[in-house]
C-alpha positions as CSV (number, residue, x, y, z in Angstrom):
1,M,-10.8,-17.2,-53.3
2,L,-7.7,-15.2,-52.3
3,R,-8.9,-12.4,-51.0
4,N,-11.1,-15.1,-48.8
5,T,-7.7,-16.1,-47.9
6,A,-6.8,-12.5,-46.8
7,L,-9.6,-11.8,-45.1
8,A,-9.4,-15.4,-42.0
9,L,-5.9,-13.9,-42.3
10,I,-6.6,-10.6,-41.1
11,C,-9.7,-12.4,-38.4
12,L,-6.8,-14.6,-37.3
13,T,-5.0,-11.1,-37.2
14,A,-7.4,-9.1,-35.2
15,L,-8.5,-11.8,-32.8
16,N,-5.2,-12.5,-32.2
17,S,-4.2,-9.3,-31.3
18,A,-7.7,-8.7,-28.8
19,A,-6.4,-11.2,-28.1
20,E,-2.8,-10.7,-26.4
21,A,-4.9,-6.3,-25.4
22,A,-6.5,-8.3,-23.1
23,G,-2.8,-8.4,-20.2
24,K,-1.2,-11.5,-18.2
25,V,-2.8,-11.7,-14.9
26,A,-1.1,-13.4,-11.6
27,F,-4.0,-14.4,-9.9
28,F,-3.4,-15.4,-6.1
29,G,-6.6,-17.1,-5.6
30,I,-9.8,-16.6,-3.0
31,T,-8.8,-16.5,0.1
32,Y,-11.5,-18.2,2.6
33,L,-12.4,-17.1,5.9
34,D,-14.4,-17.9,8.3
35,T,-15.6,-15.7,10.9
36,S,-18.3,-18.5,11.4
37,L,-19.5,-19.8,15.4
38,Q,-20.9,-22.9,13.3
39,T,-17.5,-23.1,13.1
40,T,-15.8,-22.4,15.9
41,E,-18.6,-25.0,17.4
42,L,-18.5,-27.8,14.5
43,G,-15.5,-28.1,12.5
44,Q,-14.8,-26.5,9.0
45,D,-16.9,-28.3,6.3
46,P,-15.5,-30.0,3.4
47,A,-17.9,-28.7,0.9
48,E,-17.3,-24.4,1.7
49,L,-12.7,-25.4,1.1
50,A,-14.2,-28.1,-2.3
51,R,-16.1,-24.5,-3.1
52,I,-13.4,-22.6,-2.5
53,E,-10.8,-24.5,-5.2
54,M,-14.8,-24.3,-8.1
55,L,-15.3,-20.9,-7.3
56,T,-11.0,-20.5,-8.2
57,Q,-11.9,-22.1,-11.2
58,M,-15.1,-20.4,-12.1
59,V,-13.2,-17.7,-12.3
60,R,-9.4,-18.9,-14.5
61,D,-11.9,-20.1,-17.0
62,A,-13.5,-16.5,-16.9
63,F,-10.2,-14.2,-17.4
64,E,-8.9,-18.0,-20.1
65,G,-11.8,-17.5,-22.0
66,G,-11.9,-13.6,-21.5
67,G,-8.3,-13.7,-23.1
68,Y,-5.8,-13.3,-20.3
69,D,-3.1,-14.7,-20.2
70,L,-2.8,-16.1,-16.2
71,L,0.5,-16.6,-15.6
72,D,2.7,-19.6,-13.3
73,L,3.3,-18.2,-9.9
74,A,5.8,-20.9,-9.2
75,P,8.8,-18.4,-10.0
76,I,7.3,-16.3,-7.3
77,Q,6.3,-19.6,-5.3
78,D,8.6,-19.8,-1.7
79,K,7.6,-15.5,-0.9
80,L,3.7,-16.3,-1.4
81,D,3.7,-19.4,1.5
82,T,5.0,-16.6,3.7
83,V,1.1,-14.5,2.7
84,V,-2.4,-15.0,5.0
85,N,-3.8,-13.7,2.7
86,P,-3.2,-11.7,-0.7
87,A,-6.2,-8.6,-1.2
88,K,-4.9,-7.0,2.5
89,C,-0.9,-8.2,1.9
90,Y,0.0,-3.9,1.5
91,G,0.8,-3.8,-1.9
92,C,2.7,-7.9,-1.6
93,D,0.3,-8.9,-5.0
94,T,1.2,-6.4,-7.2
95,R,4.8,-6.5,-6.3
96,M,4.8,-10.5,-6.4
97,A,3.2,-9.4,-10.2
98,A,5.6,-7.3,-11.5
99,T,7.8,-9.5,-10.5
100,L,6.4,-12.3,-12.5
101,G,6.4,-9.3,-15.2
102,A,2.4,-9.3,-14.9
103,D,0.1,-6.5,-16.9
104,Y,-2.5,-7.0,-13.6
105,S,-2.5,-8.6,-10.4
106,L,-6.3,-10.7,-9.0
107,V,-6.8,-11.7,-6.0
108,G,-10.5,-12.8,-4.3
109,E,-12.0,-13.3,-0.6
110,V,-14.8,-14.8,0.9
111,Q,-15.6,-13.8,3.9
112,K,-18.4,-17.3,5.6
113,V,-20.0,-14.8,8.9
114,S,-22.4,-16.8,9.4
115,N,-24.2,-19.9,7.7
116,L,-26.1,-17.8,5.9
117,I,-24.8,-14.2,5.6
118,L,-21.2,-14.6,3.8
119,S,-19.7,-12.0,1.0
120,M,-17.6,-12.2,-2.1
121,N,-15.4,-9.8,-3.5
122,L,-13.0,-10.0,-6.5
123,Q,-10.1,-7.4,-7.4
124,M,-7.6,-6.7,-10.0
125,R,-4.9,-4.4,-10.2
126,D,-2.8,-2.6,-11.9
127,A,0.6,-4.2,-10.9
128,A,2.9,-1.3,-12.3
129,T,1.3,1.1,-9.6
130,G,-1.2,-1.1,-7.5
131,T,-4.3,1.0,-8.9
132,M,-7.4,-0.2,-8.6
133,V,-7.8,-1.9,-12.3
134,A,-12.2,-3.4,-11.2
135,G,-13.1,-4.7,-8.0
136,R,-17.1,-5.6,-6.5
137,V,-17.6,-6.4,-3.2
138,V,-21.2,-8.6,-3.1
139,D,-22.9,-10.5,-0.1
140,I,-25.2,-13.4,-0.8
141,R,-27.3,-15.5,1.6
142,N,-27.1,-19.6,1.7
143,N,-24.4,-21.4,2.0
144,T,-24.8,-23.8,-2.0
145,D,-22.9,-24.7,-4.3
146,E,-25.3,-22.2,-6.7
147,S,-25.6,-19.1,-4.1
148,W,-21.0,-19.1,-4.2
149,Q,-21.8,-19.7,-8.0
150,R,-24.8,-16.8,-8.2
151,G,-22.3,-14.4,-6.6
152,M,-18.6,-15.1,-8.8
153,R,-21.2,-15.4,-12.0
154,Y,-22.5,-11.8,-11.0
155,I,-19.0,-9.9,-10.1
156,L,-17.5,-11.6,-13.5
157,K,-20.0,-10.5,-15.7
158,T,-20.7,-6.6,-13.8
159,T,-17.9,-5.7,-13.3
160,F,-15.3,-7.3,-15.3
161,F,-16.5,-8.9,-18.4
162,K,-19.7,-5.9,-19.1
163,E,-21.4,-6.4,-22.4
164,D,-23.4,-4.4,-24.1
165,R,-26.9,-4.1,-25.4
166,G,-24.7,-4.4,-29.0
167,G,-23.7,-7.6,-27.0
168,K,-20.2,-6.7,-26.7
169,K,-17.9,-7.2,-23.7
């Protein structure tokens, strides 16, 4: 009985250490860049804006499930409100992340080139140095919930949450 209790405590301690080891992340969301002729002529498609929210939640869920602590951005919200695109602000994302005490800055973009061609990226930088820790860009064809989800799942699976042949991260 005592051995089982000790084993359970060791497992819980290991799980807590693993969660702490993942780090604190300032996730600045996903910016939507629409340079398509379709939107210029027909106006913004509300379904695409909903897909940005869907991807944002998908990334949040993946990082939280992966043991990362996603920080509240409220303390730097005034500064963030002045930034058009945190992925392209000459390091303001890492400076804001460092202000929050984050280990990493996480930013994403989806660029719609046309109704059939979209580019999606997610980048993680070290908050202290600004050095890229991980990042990937994928191009997707098709403008549906399924294609957007598939693109982001690919980025998350192959770049941020790789699994080896034994199924371990």
